[in-house]
Every structure is written in C-alpha cells, then in structure tokens.
N, C-alpha and C positions, 0 to 999 in steps of 0.2 A: 504494500500500500504506500502511496506517495505521502510525503511528510505533511502533517496537518498543522495549522496555526490557529490560535485563539487570541485575537487582539482585543485588549480591554478598551472599550469605548466609554463606558461610564460605570462607576461604582458608587453605590449609596450605602453608607453604614446606617444601621438602625438599632434601636433597643427593642429586643424581642418582647412582644406583648405576652404576659403570662396567660395561660388558658384558664378560664373561669367558667365552670359548669358547661364545658363542652365547646365554648366559644373563645376565639381570640379577640373578638370585637373590633376587628379591622380587616380591610381587604387591600390587595395590592393592585394598582392600576399602572399599566405600562403602555406607552405609545412609541412603537419602534420607529415610526417616521421621524420623530423628534428626539429620540433617545430619552424620552421622558419617563421618569419613575416617580410615582407618588403613592403615599400610604393614606388611606381614607378610613374614616370610622364607620362601623356598623351600628346603626341606631337600634334602640330598643324596639321601635315600631317595626323595623325591618326584620328583626328576629321574631317578633310576635306574629306578623302576617306571613312572612316568607320562610321561616323556620331555619333554612339552610339549604345546602346542596342545590337541587334544581331551582328552588325558589329564589335563592340568592342570584344564581346565574340569570334567571329570567328578568329579575329586577335590574341588574346591571346592563343586560342587553337592551331592555326596553328603553333605558335612558341613553343608550349609546347610538341607537339607530333611528332613522326617520322612516315614514311609510314608503318612501321611494328608494330606500337603501337596497342595493344589490349585494350579492355575496362577495363580489370582487371589490366593493368599495372599502376604502380605508377604515371608515367608522364601524364596519361590521366587526364585532368583537368575538374573539375566542374567549369564552368564560369557563373556568373550571372551579368547582367547589365540591366539598364532601358534605359535612353536616355535623351537628353537635355530638352525635354518638359515634361517628367515625373515629377510628384509631383506638377503640377499646380492644385490647388483646385477648380478652377472655370470653367475649360474647360472639357467637358464631356469625360470620358474614358482616363484620363491622369495618370493612376496608374499602368501601365503594366511593367513586367519584362520579360526577356528572359533568359532561361537556355540552355547552350550547353555542350556537352561532346561527346566522342566517344560512340556510342550506343551498348548495349549488344545484341540487336536484329538485327541491321543492319550492325554492324561492321564499320560504317562510321559516318559522322558528323550528330548529331541530334540537333535540336533546338526546344524548347517548350516554348510557351508564357503563362503567368499566371498573374492574378490580385493579390490583396492584397497589403499591405503597404511596403513590404520589399524593393523593388527596389528603390522607392523614398526615404525611410529612409536611405538606404545604401548611396545614393548620398548625402543627406543632412548631413550624418556623415562625408562626405569628400571624397567619393570614387565613381567614375563613374562606376567602375566594380570591381568584386571580382573573383579571380581565386584560386582554392584550388587543390593542387597536393599532391602526396604521399599517403601512406597507413599506418595504425596502427592496431595492434592487440587489442588495448584498444578502448574505446569509448570516443570521444571528443565532447565537446560543444564549439563552436566558438562564442565569443561575440564581436560585433562591437558597441562600445558605443560612440556616438557622443556628448552626454551630458557631460560625464566625460572625454571624449577624450582619450579613451584607447581601445586597442585590447587585448583580453585575449583568451588563449587556456586553457580550463578546462577539466581535465580528469574526466569522470563521471562514477558513479556506482549507481545502484538501481533505475534509471529513468524508467518510464513506456515504454513498447514497443508500446502501443497504441498511435496513433498520437493525438487523442483528449485529452487524459489525459496528455501526454507529453507537448503539446503546452500550455494547460491551466496552468500546473504547472510552466513551464519556464516563461510564461508571468507574473505571479504574483511574481515569484522569483526575476526577474530583474526590476520590474516596479517601485519600490519605491513609491507605492501608485498611480501611473499613468499608468494603464494597456494599455491605448490607445497609449502610447509611445513605445510599444513593437510590433515587428513583428518577427515571428518564422518560419524558414524553417526546415521541418523534413520529414522523410520517414515513415517507419513502418515495422512491422514484415513481411508483404507480400513482401516488397521490398528486404528483406534479402533472401527470399526463392524462388524468381521468377526472371525472366528477364524483367518483365513488371511493375516494381515499379515506382510509381509516387512520386512527392514532393508536400507536403502541404505547402502553404504560407498563413500566418494568417493576420488578422486584428482584432482589438477589437471592438466589437459592444457594444457601451456604453448603448444603450437603453435596450438591452437584457442582458447586463452584462455577455458576454461570448466571447470567441475567435471564429472567423468564418474562413472559409477555401476556398481557391481556389487552383487548382491543375495544376502543370506543369506535364502533364500526359504522353506525348508521348515518346516512344522509350527507356524507362527504366532509366530515369534520377535518380529516387529514388534508383534504384538498384546500380548504380555507387556510389551514395552518401553513401549508407549503406556499400558497399564493402570497401570503404575507411576508415570506422570506424568513420564517422561523425554521431553523434547522432542528432545534431541540430546546426543551425546557427541562432544567435539572433542579430537583429539590434535594437538599442535604440536611439530614437530621441524625440524631444519635440514638439514644436508648428510648424504649417505650415500655411503660408498665401501666397498671390499672389506674395509677394516680396521675398519669400525664394529662388526662383530660380534666383533672381537678373536679370530679363529679360532686354534685351537691350532697349525695348520700352514698358514700363508698361502700358501706356494709350492705345496703339494699341492692346496690349494683352487683356486688359479689354474689349475693343470694340468688338473684334472678338469672345471672349469667351461668352460675353453677347448675341450676335446674335445666336450662335449655341445652347447655353443652352435654350434660349427663344423658339427657333424653336422646340426643342425636347419636351419641356414642353407643347407647344401648340398642337403638331401633334402626339405625341406618343399614346395618348388615341384614336385618330382617325385611327391609322394604326395598329401597332402590339401589343400595350399595354405592352411593355417590362417592364415598371415600376410596372405592376400589375401581369403579368404572365411569364415574362422572355422569354426564347426561347421555352417554351412549345407551343407557337402559331404555331410553325413549324409542329407539329405532324399532325393536320388535313390537312394542306396545302400539305405536302408531300404525305399523304394518298390519297387525292383527285387527285393528279397528277401522281399516280402510282409510287412514288419515295421513299416510306417508306420501309425500309428493313424488309422483313418477311422471316423467316426460312432460314437464311444464305443467304440473298439477292436473294433468289429464286423468290420471288414475291414482288410486290410493294404496295399492298393494302390489307386491312383486315377489316371486319365489326367491329372488337373489338377495332379498333384504337380510337374510341371516348371515350373509357374507360381509356385511358392513355394520353390524351392531355389536352389542355387548359381548357376545360369545367370542368374537374375534379380537376386539380391542383390549379386552381384559388380559390377553396374552401378549399384546404388543406394548402396553403401557409400562413405563419404567416404574418399578415398585418404590414406594416411599411416600413421605408426607408431601401433599401437593396443595396446600392452602395458599391462596393468593393474598391472604392477610394473616398476620401472626395469630396463632392459636385457634383458627377456625376449624371446628371439628367436622364440618361438611367436607372440606379438603378435596374439592372436585376438579382442581385445575391440573389434570394429568397431561403427560407428554410421552413421546416415544424417543428413545435414545438410539443413536447410531443408525438413523435412517439414511439411505443413500438415494438421492434423486436421480432420475434417468434423463433429465433434460435441464436446460437453463444453466446459469452461471455456477451452480453448485453440483453440476452433474458429476457423479462418481465420488463425491466427498461425503463423509459421515457428518450428519447434522442432528441437532435436537429439534423435534417438532413439538411446539406447545399446542396440544390438542390431538385429535379433533373433538369438538363438542357436537351435540346433535345437529344444530343449525348448519354447520359446515358439512357434516356427513350427508344430510338430506339435500342441501343446496348444491354442493359440488360433487355429489354422488348420485343418489337415486333420481333426483329431479332432472339430471342431464343423462340419465340412463347408464351411469357408471356404477358397477357393483364390485369394484376392486378396492380394497381398503388401502392399498399402497398408492394408487393414483390419487385418492382422496387426501392421504397424508402429504403427497407432493404438492397438491393444490393448496392445502392448508399452509404448508411451509412457505410457499412463494407468495401467497396473499399477504402473510405477515411480513415477510422480507420486503415486499414491494409497497406495503401500506395500502392494501386493497381490502374492502369489506367482503368477506366470503359470502354473505347472504345476497348482496347485490350482484356479485360476480356469478354465483350459481343460478339465481333466478334470471339474470340477464342472459346468460348463455343458454338456459333452457328455452327462453323465448326465441332466441336466434335459431336454435336447432329446430324448433317446431316451424318457424317461418321457412327454413330451408327445406324441410320435408314436405311442406304444403306448396312449395314452388313459389313462394312470395319473394324469395331471394335465391340467388344461385351462385355458382363458383365465380362468375365474373364479378360479383359484388364482394365476395368473401376473400378475394385474392387467391383463389384456388383451393381453399379449405373445404373439405367435404364435411359439413357440420351436421352429420346425422347423430341422433341420440346414440350414446355409447361410444363415440369415437374419442378415445382417450387422448391419442396423440394430437388430434385437432384441438381439443379443449385446452391442452397444455400450451400448444402453439399460440392459441388465442390469448391466453393469460399472459404469456411473455410479451406479446404484441401490445396488450393493454398497458403493461408496465412501461413500455418504451414509447407509447404514443405513436405506434406505427401500424400500417396496414389496416385491415378490418378491425383489429383490436382497438384502434383509436375511436372508431364509431361505437363499438360495444361499450367502451369505457364512459360514454356519455349517459348511460342509463337507459332504461326501457322507454320512458316518456319521450326523450329526444330521439331514440332509435325509431320509434313509430313515425315521427314526423319525417325523419330522413328517408326511411324505407318508402313512405308514400310519395314524397316530393321527388326523390332522385331515382327510385327503382320502380315506381308505379305499383307498389304493393297495395292490396285491398285494405283500406283504413278501417272498415267495419269489423273485419275478421281480427285485425290486430288489436282493436279496442277490446274485443271479447277475450283474447288470449294473452294480451300483454299484462302480466301480473304486477301492476303497479297501481298505487292510488296516492293522490296528492304529490306524485312524482317520486315516491319511495317504493322500492321493490318489496314484494311480500316476503314475510318470514315463512318458514317451511312447514306449514300445516295445511292440509286439504280441508277447506271450510264448507264444501258443497252441502254436506249433510248436517252442519251445525249452524243454525241461525244465530246462536249466541256468538260464535266465533266470527261469523260474517259481520255482525255488529261490532265485535271487538276490533276487527281489522278496519272496517269502514269508518267508524266513529272515533278511532284513535286520533289524538290531536296532531301528531307529526306524520302519520301515515301508518300502513299496515305492519306494525312491529309488535311482536308478541309480549314485550315486557309490560305494556300498558293494560292489555286485556287478554290474557292467556286463558280463555275459557274452554278451549277445545277438550282438555282433559276432564274438567269438571262436568262438561256437558255430555260428551260422547263416551267417555270411559266410565265415569262414576255415575252418570245420569242424575246429578244433583239438582238439575233445573229442568224438569220435563215439560213444564207449562210455558206458554208464551210470556205470561206475567213474571214468572221467575227469571226467565232470560233477560227481560227488560230491566228487572230490578238488579240483577247481577251486573249489568252494564253500567249501573251507577256505583255500587259499592266496590266492585273488584278494581276498577281503575283508581279509586280513591286509596285503597290499601297499597297498591303498587306505587302510586305517586308518593305516598308517605315514606316509603323506603328510600326513594330518591331524594327526599328532603333531608333525611337524617344521616345519609352516608351508609346505608345498609343494603345487603344483598337480599333478594327476594326468596332465595331457595330455602332458607331455614323455616320460612313461614309455612309453606304448604307442600314441599317436596318430601319432607319427613314429618309425619304427623303422630300425635299421641295414639296409643293403641285403642283407646275408647272413643276416638274422634267420631267414628261412624254412628255412635249412639247419642251424640249431642243433638241439640235442637236444630242447629244449622251447620252441618259438617263442612260445607264448602268454605266457610269462613275460618275454620280452625280456631275457634273462639278462645281456647286455652292459650294459644300462642299470641293472639292479639292482646289478651290481658297481660301477658308477660311483656310484650312490647310497650304497652302503656306504663307498666312498672319501670321498665328500662329507661324510657324517656323521662319519667319523673325523677328517677334516681340520678341521672346525669344532669338534667337542666334545672331541677328544683321546681319545675312547673308541674303541678299535680294534673295528671292526665288520666282519662278513661278511654276505653275503645271508641266511644262516640266522639271524643275530642280529636282522636286521630283522623277520623273521617272529615271533621270540620276543617282541620288544618289543611288537609289535602284539597278539599273543595275550593278553598280560597285560591290556592296556587293553580289548580286545574282550570278554574274559570278564568283566572287572569291569563293563562296561556291561551285559552280559546279567544279571548279578547285581543291578545297580542297577534294572533293569526289574523283577526279582523283588521287590525291596524296595518298589517302587511298586504292586505287585499284578498284575504282568504277567510276561512272560519265561518262559512255559511253552508246551508244544506247542500248546495250544488257541489261543494268540495268533499262531501262525505260519500260520494258515489264510488262503487267498486266495479271492476270488470266482471262480466257475467260469469266467467269461469269460477270465480269465488263463490257464486251462488248455485250454479248448476251446470249440467252438461251442455257444451257448446256444439259439439259435433254428433253425428249419428252414431259413430263407433263408440264415442264416449258414453252416450245414452245406452247403447246395447251392451256395454260392459257391465252395467248394473240394471239391465232391463227389468228383471223381476221386481226389484225394489221400486223403480220409477213407475212401472205400470201399476203396481199396487197403490202407490201414492195418488196417481191420477184417478184411479177408480174409487178408493176408499176415502181419501182425504178431500178430493175435489169433486167427486161425483160425476166423473166423465166416463161416458161409454166409449171405450177405445177399440171396440170391435172393428176390425178391418182397417184401422188407421195406420198408415205407414209411420216409420220411426221419425222422419223429419217433421211430420205434423205433431207427433207427440213431444218432440223436443220443443217446438214452438209453444205448445200448450203449457208444458211444465215451466217454461221460461216466464210466461205471463204471470202464473201463480206465484212463482218464487220472487219475482221482482215486486209484486204487490205486497208480499209478506215482508220483504226488506223495508219497503216504504212504511208499512205499518209499524215495524220495529223502530224505525227512526222517530216516528211520531211519539211513541210511548217513551222512548229514552229521553228525547228532548224535554218532554213534559216532566219526567222524573228528575232531571237535572236542573230544572228551573230555567229552561231556555225557551225561546219562541219556536214556532214551527219552522222558522228559517234557520234554526240552530244557533241563535245568538242569546247569550245570557240576558235575562231581564233586569230591569232596574232594581226590582225587589231582591233578586238573587245577589247582585253585587253589593247592595246595601247591607244585606244580612251577613255577608262574608267580610265586610270591612274593606273592600277593594274599590270603593266608590271615589277614587281619586278624580280630580277635575278633568284630567286628560281622558280617563276612562269614560266619564259621563259625557264629555263632548263627543267622543267617538260613537257611543251608543246613540246619542241624539242625531248624529249625522247619518245613522242607518235607520232612523225612524223609531228608535226605541225610547219611549218617554216613561 
C-alpha cells in the first residue's frame, strides 16, 4: 500500500462533559466546508421530547435543512446518535447507533440503525450526537478523542478505498496500543459510485485481533458520507463499566439487567440459538411458511433453501463470542474465518467475513436464485468492503434479473451479462461493476426507482410491468420478506416512514408464523403499537432483538403475547433506572409517538409524507403474473370463492389474477384508512393538529407546515 498522510487542519481541545443519567448534555457540530467545530448544549426540552438516538438526529437534521435541500447539498447533515441507555455493558443489545440524512434514493429523511462501538464511544467522549455538514473536494478524517479530549479535522491522502483495510489501518493508527479503544465509521468505493452506499461501524475483536463490522445500510447513508468528502470518523474512548453512564439508580439497573441477561442465556439455546447461528435461523422458518423471497419475491419457497440456512452456516461460523457490544448475551454478530473469494481484488486470499445475516442471505441468495452459501459469503464480503447495502444490492439485482428474463432488457443493455436468476458469476461481475461505477453496474447502483425510469426512457421497457415488479417504495428497496399473504406486513412495508424496511414494522413473523393478529382490526392496531416499540429502541440506543426474538417461556399464555409484555416492563424499568424519569410501558409508546409523528411531518416538509407516498408495488400485495398465481392456485382460488364470493368456474388464470388484484388493492386501501385513523392522522396520512398538540410537537414551524397543507 502507498504511504498515507494525515495532515492536521484544525484541533479543538475541550473539557469532556461528565455523563449524567445517560446523557452528556451536549452535541458536536462540524462543518467540513469551513473546518468549523462547535460544541452545543442539549436542552432539557430536547431530551424530554426527542429522548435521544433517532430523535436527536431528526431534530438536528430538521434544523439543518430546508424543504428544497437535496442530498448533495452542503447543508444536508450526516447525524449520528445513540441514546441514554446506550453503552450499558450488562444489558443485552445496548450498543446501537442511528444515522440520519436526506437520502439519495428517496429524497427524504432516512434513518438507519447499526451496532458497533461508535455511538456509545461518541457519548462517553462527551457528545450525545454528532452532526456533520458541508462538503470538501479533499478527503477528511474526523477524530473525536475522549481520552485526550480533542477534536481534530485531518486532511488525508493515500488511505485505502477498501473499508476493511481503511478501518484496520485507522484503528491501529489512533489506538496507542489499545485497539479496543477505537471505533471507525467509513464508507467505501461503492458508496462513491452508487446511490446505495452503506456505512461500516467497527468494533475491535480482541480474541480474533481484528476490526469487525456492522452496517448502517439503508437509503444511501454511505453515499452522502462519501459525497461530503468524509473518509472516516474515528471515536476514541477507554474503559467502560456499569457506572460510565452514571445511571440514576445503579442497583435497579443491575437488577433488571441481570434478569434479562439471565433469561437470554437460559432460553436462547432452546429457541432461536442466536448466540450460535444468529439470524440464519430465519431462513428455514421463512421457507416453511412460504415467506422466503425467491426470484424477485415471485415465490416464497424453494427446495434449495436448506443449503443457505442455519444447518449450513452453523458449521461455517467461527466459534466464539460475537456480540457487537460489550456483554450482550444475544451475541448474534457471527462471521466466517479464512474464506477465500473467487473473484475481485481479494481473489485467492483468506479473509474474514462479518456475516451473513438473514437479510443478506435472502437478498443476495434466494431472491436472485442463488443457493450456494459461498457465493452469498463472497457477496456479503464485497458489499462490506465496497460500502454497499446488501438489501438494496440483492433486491436491485433481483429486479434486473426478472427484467432480463421477461425480455425488458437484454445483453446489449447489460454489457453482455446474461443476468438470469442463479447466474452467480454474472451477479458477482455486476457487484464489482457497481463498486467501480462502470458498465451496467453503474445503472444498477442507482437503485430500482431510477432503474425503472432509465429502462423505460432508454430501453423502451414496459413501465406498467416494472411498476408491479420493481420492489421499491418511497425509493427504498424492500427488505427480504414475501408480504403477499400478510396484510399486516404489507402495511408494515407501505406505511413505514422511510420506506419498506423491516426494522420499523416486522410483523411478518407475528402475523404469519405465530398468527397473533388474525383479524383485520388486530392488524391495524399492530401497525400502531409495533412501530412505536421499534422506534423507542432507536431513541434509546438499543437493539430490537432482545425484545421479541427470545421470549419468556410463559409468553404465549399472556394477554397479548405479540407485545412480550414482560420485556416491555423490564425496558420501562431500565429507562427509569438510567435516566431517573419514572416510566411505564405506556410512557414508552408516548415517547415514540412524538418522534414518529415528527418524522412523518419532516417527510411532509421535504415534499412527501402523504397517502400517495404510502403506495407499494402490487407484487407486495399479490401475484402479478399467471405463473405466479398458478404456483399457489389452490390457495388463491379458495380465497376468490370463499372470501370474495366469486364463481371462478371456467375463468382463465389471467382473469383470476385481475380479480384477486382488485380485492387485494381494496383491502390495502382499507388498511390505510384504519391505520391513519388509529395514528391520529387525516385520511391523507398527515398528523392532525390535535395529535401534534397532544404529543408536544406543536412547534411554530410544524403548525405553519400543517396549515399550508390545509390542516387546521
């Protein structure tokens, strides 16, 4: 590797703010255009209304951008925050961060959650949040050093493009012999050349003596990062213990943390074995219930699914503790040691692969017709190295492959690539092209929404068919669950604030596997409370998995098992113990409602956030093609006859497809009506004045915005 240089541009010394009840009570603001560094106070009102994490990010971004701001504008801010409970080493899943910015693919507000040590380290360095604005033609490394109490802007040259090399180099450069004290945020060459770039957040694995990675993947956060000229952001902190957060009631925190950790230790091996196989346990479950995406979400089952699930990866994962935060008993961040790629710059070399997780297996595996665990590992590795979101990569390639097989595009468009489902070599070639911004990969790297426009305008592809099969909504590619048979998940995808991402409303398991919400009314109600619980984790710096992936043994016998009420009560106790604010489960919902509704209004500010923006492609609702219908003909015929009272005698399949489509689209519209009403929104999907007043987010700019849209 060529010699690298880090040239000091500006250094600001500061007195680290002591943490009090989970908060540093200040945030760090950087403008790289002007080499500006400022430290600003977090007000009590900000803590009360926005809590932390995603809430803080949204408030900072709201004040940074205008309604006309585009993702490439200097005022678009990359905001990173954790939350008051983040950094607790004894409570499972307490190491999350949230990243927000205006998205390259949606044009609106994007939030993406991620593990690793950066968020907690940033807070312990003295900052509840970080916002970075501006742009530079140079490349900058930002250092937040809580040990030496300084913030530095460093102009860089000669640093590797590859995220693995870059993070390892910077970890050791700044570590002063203590690599575990460093966490690095970086993008990669793929983020520079596409709109679907992710951010890699690191932690140092002392046992394996290497930097490990988690990704803030969705909506192109890495692309914004790279566009600004940020090469990396580094946080340096020293030791962490239960007292580092200075909780209000340390003994109460110890007690509730001990209960939740003990339960996970006792029950995980009996339930999903997260500490052994991570989220790969979902592959056979989704396949068994016809929910695993196959061939661009066309089908939900495949006999090859057993080749890419838990039974295979449990033998490939390197054994040992794999928590992406200290002391997390879920410990699901597994990886594969000494993997040898067969293509690209690492061809023939032994590498460590962080993953795969379920979303990558389904997106870069079954959804593009690949049932080879090693090809999935290779795609996983290179997406991380290049800084590309595996969900958008997988769902985007699946769309391209179906377009190719339907004849909407051909080899003259793809640069000679035969993009049939299952063509592993072509998929890898396309991935490398995306990272370089070359060939047809440059087009695919724009995301599905822009691909549809390009295919129509330049290749003459049928726009209506592409609208039905292009699995994006709001400009974001779908996460990897077949929602055709789950109205609740259709609503979860369509009504999600940022687009069809599972973290906001992952109802597929509760609806289709556990059957916890059989009625229409229960589905509509779940689309209120479930996003609120998930939002709350993002406010506090917590992982969602300990809530409902490992559950108490008597949970099924409780009044509302979908909510895992015992855990929600523990989380209320946890919040109270850290912050000193006495909380009940109902309080958690109210906290989330305030931020959730504010984000919906933020979307409105940016020109979105209305009913028309909650539409989803028809494939998310039902079968688009005749062969898709006929693959589940018995099921669909029965629905037409028994549920809708249709005499299907003698009707051809294409007519039945059209009939089912009409009924399912009507059902989705009805669900929108019910959910909007439950959330306190108008039938156009806009929060009412009464709702924003109840939640305390009736700021003057919010009220002016509502009035401008006829909401009085």
